[in-house]
mmCIF file of the N, C-alpha and C atoms, coordinates in Angstrom:
data_MODEL
# 
_entry.id   MODEL 
# 
loop_
_atom_site.group_PDB 
_atom_site.id 
_atom_site.type_symbol 
_atom_site.label_atom_id 
_atom_site.label_alt_id 
_atom_site.label_comp_id 
_atom_site.label_asym_id 
_atom_site.label_entity_id 
_atom_site.label_seq_id 
_atom_site.pdbx_PDB_ins_code 
_atom_site.Cartn_x 
_atom_site.Cartn_y 
_atom_site.Cartn_z 
_atom_site.occupancy 
_atom_site.B_iso_or_equiv 
_atom_site.pdbx_formal_charge 
_atom_site.auth_seq_id 
_atom_site.auth_comp_id 
_atom_site.auth_asym_id 
_atom_site.auth_atom_id 
_atom_site.pdbx_PDB_model_num 
ATOM 1   N N  . MET A 1 1  ? 112.088 105.880 110.467 1.00 0.00 ? 1  MET A N  1 
ATOM 2   C CA . MET A 1 1  ? 111.421 104.828 111.180 1.00 0.00 ? 1  MET A CA 1 
ATOM 3   C C  . MET A 1 1  ? 110.411 105.448 112.139 1.00 0.00 ? 1  MET A C  1 
ATOM 4   N N  . ILE A 1 2  ? 109.228 104.859 112.150 1.00 0.00 ? 2  ILE A N  1 
ATOM 5   C CA . ILE A 1 2  ? 108.148 105.299 113.033 1.00 0.00 ? 2  ILE A CA 1 
ATOM 6   C C  . ILE A 1 2  ? 107.704 104.094 113.850 1.00 0.00 ? 2  ILE A C  1 
ATOM 7   N N  . GLY A 1 3  ? 107.677 104.242 115.160 1.00 0.00 ? 3  GLY A N  1 
ATOM 8   C CA . GLY A 1 3  ? 107.195 103.166 116.019 1.00 0.00 ? 3  GLY A CA 1 
ATOM 9   C C  . GLY A 1 3  ? 105.710 103.321 116.287 1.00 0.00 ? 3  GLY A C  1 
ATOM 10  N N  . VAL A 1 4  ? 105.004 102.201 116.340 1.00 0.00 ? 4  VAL A N  1 
ATOM 11  C CA . VAL A 1 4  ? 103.579 102.202 116.660 1.00 0.00 ? 4  VAL A CA 1 
ATOM 12  C C  . VAL A 1 4  ? 103.381 101.325 117.897 1.00 0.00 ? 4  VAL A C  1 
ATOM 13  N N  . ALA A 1 5  ? 102.797 101.888 118.928 1.00 0.00 ? 5  ALA A N  1 
ATOM 14  C CA . ALA A 1 5  ? 102.613 101.176 120.195 1.00 0.00 ? 5  ALA A CA 1 
ATOM 15  C C  . ALA A 1 5  ? 101.132 100.895 120.438 1.00 0.00 ? 5  ALA A C  1 
ATOM 16  N N  . PRO A 1 6  ? 100.724 99.641  120.332 1.00 0.00 ? 6  PRO A N  1 
ATOM 17  C CA . PRO A 1 6  ? 99.337  99.311  120.646 1.00 0.00 ? 6  PRO A CA 1 
ATOM 18  C C  . PRO A 1 6  ? 99.116  99.313  122.152 1.00 0.00 ? 6  PRO A C  1 
ATOM 19  N N  . GLY A 1 7  ? 97.871  99.398  122.530 1.00 0.00 ? 7  GLY A N  1 
ATOM 20  C CA . GLY A 1 7  ? 97.517  99.335  123.951 1.00 0.00 ? 7  GLY A CA 1 
ATOM 21  C C  . GLY A 1 7  ? 97.255  97.901  124.366 1.00 0.00 ? 7  GLY A C  1 
ATOM 22  N N  . TRP A 1 8  ? 96.516  97.737  125.457 1.00 0.00 ? 8  TRP A N  1 
ATOM 23  C CA . TRP A 1 8  ? 96.166  96.404  125.935 1.00 0.00 ? 8  TRP A CA 1 
ATOM 24  C C  . TRP A 1 8  ? 95.261  95.745  124.917 1.00 0.00 ? 8  TRP A C  1 
ATOM 25  N N  . MET A 1 9  ? 95.639  94.565  124.460 1.00 0.00 ? 9  MET A N  1 
ATOM 26  C CA . MET A 1 9  ? 94.875  93.842  123.443 1.00 0.00 ? 9  MET A CA 1 
ATOM 27  C C  . MET A 1 9  ? 93.709  93.080  124.057 1.00 0.00 ? 9  MET A C  1 
ATOM 28  N N  . ARG A 1 10 ? 92.544  93.203  123.419 1.00 0.00 ? 10 ARG A N  1 
ATOM 29  C CA . ARG A 1 10 ? 91.350  92.456  123.811 1.00 0.00 ? 10 ARG A CA 1 
ATOM 30  C C  . ARG A 1 10 ? 91.353  91.140  123.044 1.00 0.00 ? 10 ARG A C  1 
ATOM 31  N N  . THR A 1 11 ? 92.049  90.175  123.593 1.00 0.00 ? 11 THR A N  1 
ATOM 32  C CA . THR A 1 11 ? 92.185  88.872  122.956 1.00 0.00 ? 11 THR A CA 1 
ATOM 33  C C  . THR A 1 11 ? 91.284  87.841  123.648 1.00 0.00 ? 11 THR A C  1 
ATOM 34  N N  . GLU A 1 12 ? 91.235  86.660  123.080 1.00 0.00 ? 12 GLU A N  1 
ATOM 35  C CA . GLU A 1 12 ? 90.451  85.587  123.688 1.00 0.00 ? 12 GLU A CA 1 
ATOM 36  C C  . GLU A 1 12 ? 90.938  85.305  125.113 1.00 0.00 ? 12 GLU A C  1 
ATOM 37  N N  . LEU A 1 13 ? 92.234  85.363  125.332 1.00 0.00 ? 13 LEU A N  1 
ATOM 38  C CA . LEU A 1 13 ? 92.784  85.114  126.661 1.00 0.00 ? 13 LEU A CA 1 
ATOM 39  C C  . LEU A 1 13 ? 92.312  86.175  127.659 1.00 0.00 ? 13 LEU A C  1 
ATOM 40  N N  . MET A 1 14 ? 92.321  87.427  127.245 1.00 0.00 ? 14 MET A N  1 
ATOM 41  C CA . MET A 1 14 ? 91.840  88.502  128.126 1.00 0.00 ? 14 MET A CA 1 
ATOM 42  C C  . MET A 1 14 ? 90.367  88.280  128.463 1.00 0.00 ? 14 MET A C  1 
ATOM 43  N N  . LEU A 1 15 ? 89.569  87.864  127.462 1.00 0.00 ? 15 LEU A N  1 
ATOM 44  C CA . LEU A 1 15 ? 88.146  87.642  127.686 1.00 0.00 ? 15 LEU A CA 1 
ATOM 45  C C  . LEU A 1 15 ? 87.894  86.439  128.590 1.00 0.00 ? 15 LEU A C  1 
ATOM 46  N N  . THR A 1 16 ? 88.840  85.525  128.657 1.00 0.00 ? 16 THR A N  1 
ATOM 47  C CA . THR A 1 16 ? 88.726  84.367  129.538 1.00 0.00 ? 16 THR A CA 1 
ATOM 48  C C  . THR A 1 16 ? 88.897  84.769  130.996 1.00 0.00 ? 16 THR A C  1 
ATOM 49  N N  . HIS A 1 17 ? 89.730  85.760  131.247 1.00 0.00 ? 17 HIS A N  1 
ATOM 50  C CA . HIS A 1 17 ? 90.079  86.129  132.618 1.00 0.00 ? 17 HIS A CA 1 
ATOM 51  C C  . HIS A 1 17 ? 89.409  87.407  133.132 1.00 0.00 ? 17 HIS A C  1 
ATOM 52  N N  . HIS A 1 18 ? 88.710  88.124  132.258 1.00 0.00 ? 18 HIS A N  1 
ATOM 53  C CA . HIS A 1 18 ? 88.087  89.388  132.653 1.00 0.00 ? 18 HIS A CA 1 
ATOM 54  C C  . HIS A 1 18 ? 86.696  89.484  132.047 1.00 0.00 ? 18 HIS A C  1 
ATOM 55  N N  . THR A 1 19 ? 85.826  90.203  132.711 1.00 0.00 ? 19 THR A N  1 
ATOM 56  C CA . THR A 1 19 ? 84.489  90.423  132.173 1.00 0.00 ? 19 THR A CA 1 
ATOM 57  C C  . THR A 1 19 ? 84.554  91.525  131.113 1.00 0.00 ? 19 THR A C  1 
ATOM 58  N N  . PRO A 1 20 ? 83.602  91.528  130.198 1.00 0.00 ? 20 PRO A N  1 
ATOM 59  C CA . PRO A 1 20 ? 83.573  92.608  129.202 1.00 0.00 ? 20 PRO A CA 1 
ATOM 60  C C  . PRO A 1 20 ? 83.514  93.999  129.844 1.00 0.00 ? 20 PRO A C  1 
ATOM 61  N N  . GLN A 1 21 ? 82.832  94.107  130.987 1.00 0.00 ? 21 GLN A N  1 
ATOM 62  C CA . GLN A 1 21 ? 82.743  95.406  131.661 1.00 0.00 ? 21 GLN A CA 1 
ATOM 63  C C  . GLN A 1 21 ? 84.114  95.877  132.156 1.00 0.00 ? 21 GLN A C  1 
ATOM 64  N N  . GLU A 1 22 ? 84.931  94.937  132.612 1.00 0.00 ? 22 GLU A N  1 
ATOM 65  C CA . GLU A 1 22 ? 86.283  95.295  133.064 1.00 0.00 ? 22 GLU A CA 1 
ATOM 66  C C  . GLU A 1 22 ? 87.151  95.777  131.901 1.00 0.00 ? 22 GLU A C  1 
ATOM 67  N N  . LEU A 1 23 ? 86.876  95.264  130.723 1.00 0.00 ? 23 LEU A N  1 
ATOM 68  C CA . LEU A 1 23 ? 87.728  95.565  129.572 1.00 0.00 ? 23 LEU A CA 1 
ATOM 69  C C  . LEU A 1 23 ? 87.257  96.771  128.763 1.00 0.00 ? 23 LEU A C  1 
ATOM 70  N N  . THR A 1 24 ? 85.999  97.170  128.942 1.00 0.00 ? 24 THR A N  1 
ATOM 71  C CA . THR A 1 24 ? 85.446  98.275  128.167 1.00 0.00 ? 24 THR A CA 1 
ATOM 72  C C  . THR A 1 24 ? 86.265  99.537  128.372 1.00 0.00 ? 24 THR A C  1 
ATOM 73  N N  . GLY A 1 25 ? 86.712  100.102 127.294 1.00 0.00 ? 25 GLY A N  1 
ATOM 74  C CA . GLY A 1 25 ? 87.491  101.331 127.344 1.00 0.00 ? 25 GLY A CA 1 
ATOM 75  C C  . GLY A 1 25 ? 88.931  101.151 127.782 1.00 0.00 ? 25 GLY A C  1 
ATOM 76  N N  . GLN A 1 26 ? 89.297  99.940  128.174 1.00 0.00 ? 26 GLN A N  1 
ATOM 77  C CA . GLN A 1 26 ? 90.647  99.663  128.642 1.00 0.00 ? 26 GLN A CA 1 
ATOM 78  C C  . GLN A 1 26 ? 91.471  98.894  127.605 1.00 0.00 ? 26 GLN A C  1 
ATOM 79  N N  . THR A 1 27 ? 90.800  98.266  126.663 1.00 0.00 ? 27 THR A N  1 
ATOM 80  C CA . THR A 1 27 ? 91.482  97.393  125.714 1.00 0.00 ? 27 THR A CA 1 
ATOM 81  C C  . THR A 1 27 ? 91.090  97.740  124.291 1.00 0.00 ? 27 THR A C  1 
ATOM 82  N N  . GLU A 1 28 ? 91.855  97.200  123.362 1.00 0.00 ? 28 GLU A N  1 
ATOM 83  C CA . GLU A 1 28 ? 91.579  97.413  121.941 1.00 0.00 ? 28 GLU A CA 1 
ATOM 84  C C  . GLU A 1 28 ? 91.819  96.106  121.198 1.00 0.00 ? 28 GLU A C  1 
ATOM 85  N N  . THR A 1 29 ? 91.165  95.962  120.065 1.00 0.00 ? 29 THR A N  1 
ATOM 86  C CA . THR A 1 29 ? 91.376  94.764  119.258 1.00 0.00 ? 29 THR A CA 1 
ATOM 87  C C  . THR A 1 29 ? 92.636  94.930  118.414 1.00 0.00 ? 29 THR A C  1 
ATOM 88  N N  . PRO A 1 30 ? 93.199  93.835  117.919 1.00 0.00 ? 30 PRO A N  1 
ATOM 89  C CA . PRO A 1 30 ? 94.346  93.944  117.018 1.00 0.00 ? 30 PRO A CA 1 
ATOM 90  C C  . PRO A 1 30 ? 94.014  94.736  115.741 1.00 0.00 ? 30 PRO A C  1 
ATOM 91  N N  . HIS A 1 31 ? 92.731  94.772  115.397 1.00 0.00 ? 31 HIS A N  1 
ATOM 92  C CA . HIS A 1 31 ? 92.310  95.522  114.202 1.00 0.00 ? 31 HIS A CA 1 
ATOM 93  C C  . HIS A 1 31 ? 92.559  97.023  114.358 1.00 0.00 ? 31 HIS A C  1 
ATOM 94  N N  . TYR A 1 32 ? 92.474  97.507  115.584 1.00 0.00 ? 32 TYR A N  1 
ATOM 95  C CA . TYR A 1 32 ? 92.700  98.940  115.854 1.00 0.00 ? 32 TYR A CA 1 
ATOM 96  C C  . TYR A 1 32 ? 94.121  99.324  115.469 1.00 0.00 ? 32 TYR A C  1 
ATOM 97  N N  . ALA A 1 33 ? 95.100  98.532  115.879 1.00 0.00 ? 33 ALA A N  1 
ATOM 98  C CA . ALA A 1 33 ? 96.496  98.801  115.520 1.00 0.00 ? 33 ALA A CA 1 
ATOM 99  C C  . ALA A 1 33 ? 96.685  98.688  114.014 1.00 0.00 ? 33 ALA A C  1 
ATOM 100 N N  . ALA A 1 34 ? 96.055  97.685  113.407 1.00 0.00 ? 34 ALA A N  1 
ATOM 101 C CA . ALA A 1 34 ? 96.179  97.515  111.952 1.00 0.00 ? 34 ALA A CA 1 
ATOM 102 C C  . ALA A 1 34 ? 95.620  98.726  111.215 1.00 0.00 ? 34 ALA A C  1 
ATOM 103 N N  . ARG A 1 35 ? 94.501  99.230  111.679 1.00 0.00 ? 35 ARG A N  1 
ATOM 104 C CA . ARG A 1 35 ? 93.913  100.420 111.046 1.00 0.00 ? 35 ARG A CA 1 
ATOM 105 C C  . ARG A 1 35 ? 94.835  101.629 111.203 1.00 0.00 ? 35 ARG A C  1 
ATOM 106 N N  . GLY A 1 36 ? 95.515  101.707 112.328 1.00 0.00 ? 36 GLY A N  1 
ATOM 107 C CA . GLY A 1 36 ? 96.463  102.797 112.528 1.00 0.00 ? 36 GLY A CA 1 
ATOM 108 C C  . GLY A 1 36 ? 97.636  102.723 111.569 1.00 0.00 ? 36 GLY A C  1 
ATOM 109 N N  . ILE A 1 37 ? 98.148  101.525 111.358 1.00 0.00 ? 37 ILE A N  1 
ATOM 110 C CA . ILE A 1 37 ? 99.273  101.343 110.442 1.00 0.00 ? 37 ILE A CA 1 
ATOM 111 C C  . ILE A 1 37 ? 98.854  101.643 109.006 1.00 0.00 ? 37 ILE A C  1 
ATOM 112 N N  . VAL A 1 38 ? 97.657  101.216 108.636 1.00 0.00 ? 38 VAL A N  1 
ATOM 113 C CA . VAL A 1 38 ? 97.146  101.520 107.292 1.00 0.00 ? 38 VAL A CA 1 
ATOM 114 C C  . VAL A 1 38 ? 97.000  103.030 107.106 1.00 0.00 ? 38 VAL A C  1 
ATOM 115 N N  . ALA A 1 39 ? 96.433  103.707 108.092 1.00 0.00 ? 39 ALA A N  1 
ATOM 116 C CA . ALA A 1 39 ? 96.268  105.164 107.997 1.00 0.00 ? 39 ALA A CA 1 
ATOM 117 C C  . ALA A 1 39 ? 97.612  105.857 107.869 1.00 0.00 ? 39 ALA A C  1 
ATOM 118 N N  . LEU A 1 40 ? 98.578  105.410 108.637 1.00 0.00 ? 40 LEU A N  1 
ATOM 119 C CA . LEU A 1 40 ? 99.920  105.991 108.578 1.00 0.00 ? 40 LEU A CA 1 
ATOM 120 C C  . LEU A 1 40 ? 100.557 105.732 107.213 1.00 0.00 ? 40 LEU A C  1 
ATOM 121 N N  . ALA A 1 41 ? 100.386 104.536 106.689 1.00 0.00 ? 41 ALA A N  1 
ATOM 122 C CA . ALA A 1 41 ? 100.960 104.197 105.379 1.00 0.00 ? 41 ALA A CA 1 
ATOM 123 C C  . ALA A 1 41 ? 100.337 105.008 104.251 1.00 0.00 ? 41 ALA A C  1 
ATOM 124 N N  . ARG A 1 42 ? 99.079  105.382 104.410 1.00 0.00 ? 42 ARG A N  1 
ATOM 125 C CA . ARG A 1 42 ? 98.388  106.177 103.373 1.00 0.00 ? 42 ARG A CA 1 
ATOM 126 C C  . ARG A 1 42 ? 98.707  107.664 103.438 1.00 0.00 ? 42 ARG A C  1 
ATOM 127 N N  . ASP A 1 43 ? 99.311  108.104 104.524 1.00 0.00 ? 43 ASP A N  1 
ATOM 128 C CA . ASP A 1 43 ? 99.599  109.523 104.726 1.00 0.00 ? 43 ASP A CA 1 
ATOM 129 C C  . ASP A 1 43 ? 100.828 109.915 103.915 1.00 0.00 ? 43 ASP A C  1 
ATOM 130 N N  . PRO A 1 44 ? 100.672 110.801 102.917 1.00 0.00 ? 44 PRO A N  1 
ATOM 131 C CA . PRO A 1 44 ? 101.824 111.206 102.118 1.00 0.00 ? 44 PRO A CA 1 
ATOM 132 C C  . PRO A 1 44 ? 102.860 112.007 102.920 1.00 0.00 ? 44 PRO A C  1 
ATOM 133 N N  . ASP A 1 45 ? 102.456 112.499 104.076 1.00 0.00 ? 45 ASP A N  1 
ATOM 134 C CA . ASP A 1 45 ? 103.350 113.285 104.919 1.00 0.00 ? 45 ASP A CA 1 
ATOM 135 C C  . ASP A 1 45 ? 103.739 112.522 106.193 1.00 0.00 ? 45 ASP A C  1 
ATOM 136 N N  . ALA A 1 46 ? 103.705 111.191 106.138 1.00 0.00 ? 46 ALA A N  1 
ATOM 137 C CA . ALA A 1 46 ? 103.988 110.362 107.315 1.00 0.00 ? 46 ALA A CA 1 
ATOM 138 C C  . ALA A 1 46 ? 105.403 110.565 107.853 1.00 0.00 ? 46 ALA A C  1 
ATOM 139 N N  . LEU A 1 47 ? 106.320 110.982 107.010 1.00 0.00 ? 47 LEU A N  1 
ATOM 140 C CA . LEU A 1 47 ? 107.703 111.155 107.464 1.00 0.00 ? 47 LEU A CA 1 
ATOM 141 C C  . LEU A 1 47 ? 107.845 112.207 108.568 1.00 0.00 ? 47 LEU A C  1 
ATOM 142 N N  . ARG A 1 48 ? 106.830 113.028 108.732 1.00 0.00 ? 48 ARG A N  1 
ATOM 143 C CA . ARG A 1 48 ? 106.886 114.023 109.826 1.00 0.00 ? 48 ARG A CA 1 
ATOM 144 C C  . ARG A 1 48 ? 106.918 113.347 111.192 1.00 0.00 ? 48 ARG A C  1 
ATOM 145 N N  . HIS A 1 49 ? 106.544 112.062 111.244 1.00 0.00 ? 49 HIS A N  1 
ATOM 146 C CA . HIS A 1 49 ? 106.535 111.310 112.493 1.00 0.00 ? 49 HIS A CA 1 
ATOM 147 C C  . HIS A 1 49 ? 107.822 110.512 112.711 1.00 0.00 ? 49 HIS A C  1 
ATOM 148 N N  . THR A 1 50 ? 108.772 110.630 111.782 1.00 0.00 ? 50 THR A N  1 
ATOM 149 C CA . THR A 1 50 ? 110.012 109.862 111.887 1.00 0.00 ? 50 THR A CA 1 
ATOM 150 C C  . THR A 1 50 ? 110.688 110.079 113.241 1.00 0.00 ? 50 THR A C  1 
ATOM 151 N N  . GLY A 1 51 ? 111.131 108.964 113.841 1.00 0.00 ? 51 GLY A N  1 
ATOM 152 C CA . GLY A 1 51 ? 111.826 109.026 115.115 1.00 0.00 ? 51 GLY A CA 1 
ATOM 153 C C  . GLY A 1 51 ? 110.916 109.024 116.322 1.00 0.00 ? 51 GLY A C  1 
ATOM 154 N N  . ARG A 1 52 ? 109.621 108.934 116.104 1.00 0.00 ? 52 ARG A N  1 
ATOM 155 C CA . ARG A 1 52 ? 108.660 108.949 117.211 1.00 0.00 ? 52 ARG A CA 1 
ATOM 156 C C  . ARG A 1 52 ? 108.033 107.576 117.393 1.00 0.00 ? 52 ARG A C  1 
ATOM 157 N N  . VAL A 1 53 ? 107.519 107.346 118.578 1.00 0.00 ? 53 VAL A N  1 
ATOM 158 C CA . VAL A 1 53 ? 106.675 106.186 118.856 1.00 0.00 ? 53 VAL A CA 1 
ATOM 159 C C  . VAL A 1 53 ? 105.276 106.732 119.079 1.00 0.00 ? 53 VAL A C  1 
ATOM 160 N N  . LEU A 1 54 ? 104.348 106.327 118.227 1.00 0.00 ? 54 LEU A N  1 
ATOM 161 C CA . LEU A 1 54 ? 102.978 106.824 118.303 1.00 0.00 ? 54 LEU A CA 1 
ATOM 162 C C  . LEU A 1 54 ? 102.067 105.749 118.870 1.00 0.00 ? 54 LEU A C  1 
ATOM 163 N N  . ASP A 1 55 ? 101.271 106.102 119.851 1.00 0.00 ? 55 ASP A N  1 
ATOM 164 C CA . ASP A 1 55 ? 100.278 105.185 120.383 1.00 0.00 ? 55 ASP A CA 1 
ATOM 165 C C  . ASP A 1 55 ? 99.146  105.059 119.359 1.00 0.00 ? 55 ASP A C  1 
ATOM 166 N N  . VAL A 1 56 ? 98.541  103.896 119.290 1.00 0.00 ? 56 VAL A N  1 
ATOM 167 C CA . VAL A 1 56 ? 97.461  103.682 118.336 1.00 0.00 ? 56 VAL A CA 1 
ATOM 168 C C  . VAL A 1 56 ? 96.326  104.673 118.582 1.00 0.00 ? 56 VAL A C  1 
ATOM 169 N N  . GLY A 1 57 ? 96.009  104.944 119.839 1.00 0.00 ? 57 GLY A N  1 
ATOM 170 C CA . GLY A 1 57 ? 94.966  105.921 120.144 1.00 0.00 ? 57 GLY A CA 1 
ATOM 171 C C  . GLY A 1 57 ? 95.311  107.316 119.635 1.00 0.00 ? 57 GLY A C  1 
ATOM 172 N N  . GLU A 1 58 ? 96.579  107.645 119.686 1.00 0.00 ? 58 GLU A N  1 
ATOM 173 C CA . GLU A 1 58 ? 97.041  108.933 119.154 1.00 0.00 ? 58 GLU A CA 1 
ATOM 174 C C  . GLU A 1 58 ? 96.851  108.967 117.632 1.00 0.00 ? 58 GLU A C  1 
ATOM 175 N N  . LEU A 1 59 ? 97.169  107.855 116.962 1.00 0.00 ? 59 LEU A N  1 
ATOM 176 C CA . LEU A 1 59 ? 96.943  107.766 115.515 1.00 0.00 ? 59 LEU A CA 1 
ATOM 177 C C  . LEU A 1 59 ? 95.460  107.885 115.190 1.00 0.00 ? 59 LEU A C  1 
ATOM 178 N N  . ALA A 1 60 ? 94.605  107.264 116.019 1.00 0.00 ? 60 ALA A N  1 
ATOM 179 C CA . ALA A 1 60 ? 93.157  107.352 115.799 1.00 0.00 ? 60 ALA A CA 1 
ATOM 180 C C  . ALA A 1 60 ? 92.687  108.795 115.873 1.00 0.00 ? 60 ALA A C  1 
ATOM 181 N N  . GLY A 1 61 ? 93.245  109.544 116.819 1.00 0.00 ? 61 GLY A N  1 
ATOM 182 C CA . GLY A 1 61 ? 92.903  110.956 116.915 1.00 0.00 ? 61 GLY A CA 1 
ATOM 183 C C  . GLY A 1 61 ? 93.351  111.751 115.704 1.00 0.00 ? 61 GLY A C  1 
ATOM 184 N N  . LEU A 1 62 ? 94.525  111.416 115.180 1.00 0.00 ? 62 LEU A N  1 
ATOM 185 C CA . LEU A 1 62 ? 95.056  112.124 114.012 1.00 0.00 ? 62 LEU A CA 1 
ATOM 186 C C  . LEU A 1 62 ? 94.316  111.789 112.730 1.00 0.00 ? 62 LEU A C  1 
ATOM 187 N N  . TYR A 1 63 ? 93.968  110.496 112.563 1.00 0.00 ? 63 TYR A N  1 
ATOM 188 C CA . TYR A 1 63 ? 93.433  110.032 111.284 1.00 0.00 ? 63 TYR A CA 1 
ATOM 189 C C  . TYR A 1 63 ? 91.953  109.684 111.308 1.00 0.00 ? 63 TYR A C  1 
ATOM 190 N N  . GLY A 1 64 ? 91.326  109.668 112.472 1.00 0.00 ? 64 GLY A N  1 
ATOM 191 C CA . GLY A 1 64 ? 89.881  109.502 112.554 1.00 0.00 ? 64 GLY A CA 1 
ATOM 192 C C  . GLY A 1 64 ? 89.343  108.086 112.404 1.00 0.00 ? 64 GLY A C  1 
ATOM 193 N N  . PHE A 1 65 ? 90.145  107.067 112.588 1.00 0.00 ? 65 PHE A N  1 
ATOM 194 C CA . PHE A 1 65 ? 89.633  105.697 112.498 1.00 0.00 ? 65 PHE A CA 1 
ATOM 195 C C  . PHE A 1 65 ? 89.191  105.220 113.875 1.00 0.00 ? 65 PHE A C  1 
ATOM 196 N N  . THR A 1 66 ? 88.449  104.117 113.894 1.00 0.00 ? 66 THR A N  1 
ATOM 197 C CA . THR A 1 66 ? 87.939  103.561 115.143 1.00 0.00 ? 66 THR A CA 1 
ATOM 198 C C  . THR A 1 66 ? 88.267  102.078 115.231 1.00 0.00 ? 66 THR A C  1 
ATOM 199 N N  . ASP A 1 67 ? 88.064  101.532 116.410 1.00 0.00 ? 67 ASP A N  1 
ATOM 200 C CA . ASP A 1 67 ? 88.172  100.098 116.618 1.00 0.00 ? 67 ASP A CA 1 
ATOM 201 C C  . ASP A 1 67 ? 86.905  99.446  116.064 1.00 0.00 ? 67 ASP A C  1 
ATOM 202 N N  . LEU A 1 68 ? 86.839  98.128  116.091 1.00 0.00 ? 68 LEU A N  1 
ATOM 203 C CA . LEU A 1 68 ? 85.698  97.405  115.531 1.00 0.00 ? 68 LEU A CA 1 
ATOM 204 C C  . LEU A 1 68 ? 84.370  97.813  116.145 1.00 0.00 ? 68 LEU A C  1 
ATOM 205 N N  . ASP A 1 69 ? 84.379  98.178  117.424 1.00 0.00 ? 69 ASP A N  1 
ATOM 206 C CA . ASP A 1 69 ? 83.135  98.545  118.103 1.00 0.00 ? 69 ASP A CA 1 
ATOM 207 C C  . ASP A 1 69 ? 82.798  100.029 117.970 1.00 0.00 ? 69 ASP A C  1 
ATOM 208 N N  . GLY A 1 70 ? 83.562  100.750 117.155 1.00 0.00 ? 70 GLY A N  1 
ATOM 209 C CA . GLY A 1 70 ? 83.293  102.169 116.920 1.00 0.00 ? 70 GLY A CA 1 
ATOM 210 C C  . GLY A 1 70 ? 83.943  103.107 117.921 1.00 0.00 ? 70 GLY A C  1 
ATOM 211 N N  . THR A 1 71 ? 84.685  102.571 118.888 1.00 0.00 ? 71 THR A N  1 
ATOM 212 C CA . THR A 1 71 ? 85.336  103.409 119.893 1.00 0.00 ? 71 THR A CA 1 
ATOM 213 C C  . THR A 1 71 ? 86.759  103.767 119.466 1.00 0.00 ? 71 THR A C  1 
ATOM 214 N N  . GLN A 1 72 ? 87.317  104.727 120.154 1.00 0.00 ? 72 GLN A N  1 
ATOM 215 C CA . GLN A 1 72 ? 88.713  105.107 119.997 1.00 0.00 ? 72 GLN A CA 1 
ATOM 216 C C  . GLN A 1 72 ? 89.383  105.009 121.364 1.00 0.00 ? 72 GLN A C  1 
ATOM 217 N N  . PRO A 1 73 ? 89.746  103.787 121.792 1.00 0.00 ? 73 PRO A N  1 
ATOM 218 C CA . PRO A 1 73 ? 90.384  103.651 123.104 1.00 0.00 ? 73 PRO A CA 1 
ATOM 219 C C  . PRO A 1 73 ? 91.606  104.555 123.226 1.00 0.00 ? 73 PRO A C  1 
ATOM 220 N N  . GLN A 1 74 ? 91.670  105.254 124.328 1.00 0.00 ? 74 GLN A N  1 
ATOM 221 C CA . GLN A 1 74 ? 92.752  106.210 124.570 1.00 0.00 ? 74 GLN A CA 1 
ATOM 222 C C  . GLN A 1 74 ? 93.479  105.859 125.858 1.00 0.00 ? 74 GLN A C  1 
ATOM 223 N N  . TRP A 1 75 ? 93.816  104.595 126.050 1.00 0.00 ? 75 TRP A N  1 
ATOM 224 C CA . TRP A 1 75 ? 94.448  104.153 127.297 1.00 0.00 ? 75 TRP A CA 1 
ATOM 225 C C  . TRP A 1 75 ? 95.731  104.929 127.575 1.00 0.00 ? 75 TRP A C  1 
ATOM 226 N N  . TYR A 1 76 ? 96.445  105.302 126.538 1.00 0.00 ? 76 TYR A N  1 
ATOM 227 C CA . TYR A 1 76 ? 97.731  105.984 126.737 1.00 0.00 ? 76 TYR A CA 1 
ATOM 228 C C  . TYR A 1 76 ? 97.556  107.337 127.418 1.00 0.00 ? 76 TYR A C  1 
ATOM 229 N N  . ALA A 1 77 ? 96.470  107.999 127.156 1.00 0.00 ? 77 ALA A N  1 
ATOM 230 C CA . ALA A 1 77 ? 96.239  109.315 127.766 1.00 0.00 ? 77 ALA A CA 1 
ATOM 231 C C  . ALA A 1 77 ? 96.081  109.170 129.278 1.00 0.00 ? 77 ALA A C  1 
ATOM 232 N N  . ARG A 1 78 ? 95.371  108.124 129.713 1.00 0.00 ? 78 ARG A N  1 
ATOM 233 C CA . ARG A 1 78 ? 95.222  107.888 131.153 1.00 0.00 ? 78 ARG A CA 1 
ATOM 234 C C  . ARG A 1 78 ? 96.554  107.499 131.774 1.00 0.00 ? 78 ARG A C  1 
ATOM 235 N N  . GLN A 1 79 ? 97.342  106.713 131.062 1.00 0.00 ? 79 GLN A N  1 
ATOM 236 C CA . GLN A 1 79 ? 98.637  106.273 131.585 1.00 0.00 ? 79 GLN A CA 1 
ATOM 237 C C  . GLN A 1 79 ? 99.602  107.449 131.733 1.00 0.00 ? 79 GLN A C  1 
ATOM 238 N N  . ARG A 1 80 ? 99.587  108.346 130.781 1.00 0.00 ? 80 ARG A N  1 
ATOM 239 C CA . ARG A 1 80 ? 100.510 109.482 130.807 1.00 0.00 ? 80 ARG A CA 1 
ATOM 240 C C  . ARG A 1 80 ? 100.122 110.522 131.850 1.00 0.00 ? 80 ARG A C  1 
ATOM 241 N N  . SER A 1 81 ? 98.826  110.621 132.127 1.00 0.00 ? 81 SER A N  1 
ATOM 242 C CA . SER A 1 81 ? 98.389  111.649 133.080 1.00 0.00 ? 81 SER A CA 1 
ATOM 243 C C  . SER A 1 81 ? 98.624  111.223 134.517 1.00 0.00 ? 81 SER A C  1 
ATOM 244 N N  . GLY A 1 82 ? 98.905  109.934 134.741 1.00 0.00 ? 82 GLY A N  1 
ATOM 245 C CA . GLY A 1 82 ? 99.195  109.455 136.094 1.00 0.00 ? 82 GLY A CA 1 
ATOM 246 C C  . GLY A 1 82 ? 97.941  109.071 136.835 1.00 0.00 ? 82 GLY A C  1 
ATOM 247 N N  . PRO A 1 83 ? 98.110  108.590 138.051 1.00 0.00 ? 83 PRO A N  1 
ATOM 248 C CA . PRO A 1 83 ? 96.940  108.176 138.844 1.00 0.00 ? 83 PRO A CA 1 
ATOM 249 C C  . PRO A 1 83 ? 96.057  109.351 139.205 1.00 0.00 ? 83 PRO A C  1 
ATOM 250 N N  . SER A 1 84 ? 94.746  109.064 139.289 1.00 0.00 ? 84 SER A N  1 
ATOM 251 C CA . SER A 1 84 ? 93.820  110.148 139.637 1.00 0.00 ? 84 SER A CA 1 
ATOM 252 C C  . SER A 1 84 ? 93.560  110.212 141.107 1.00 0.00 ? 84 SER A C  1 
# 
């Protein structure tokens, strides 16, 4: 079993309460997570990740896919490094 953890979703509700500038680089579309799952499913060696929870941004780094806008949001890296 491999867990996939998406970041903050850029949904219609988020766009209602925040400006696009506030969300840039902080959020990802649901398509980003879907692309990560597809990439993982296509990997013949995916079992090497068994027992782990992978952030979608981490999968993007491994497999080279992007979100709809061409970015690779890496919110998890900022969260793990702590406050600046």
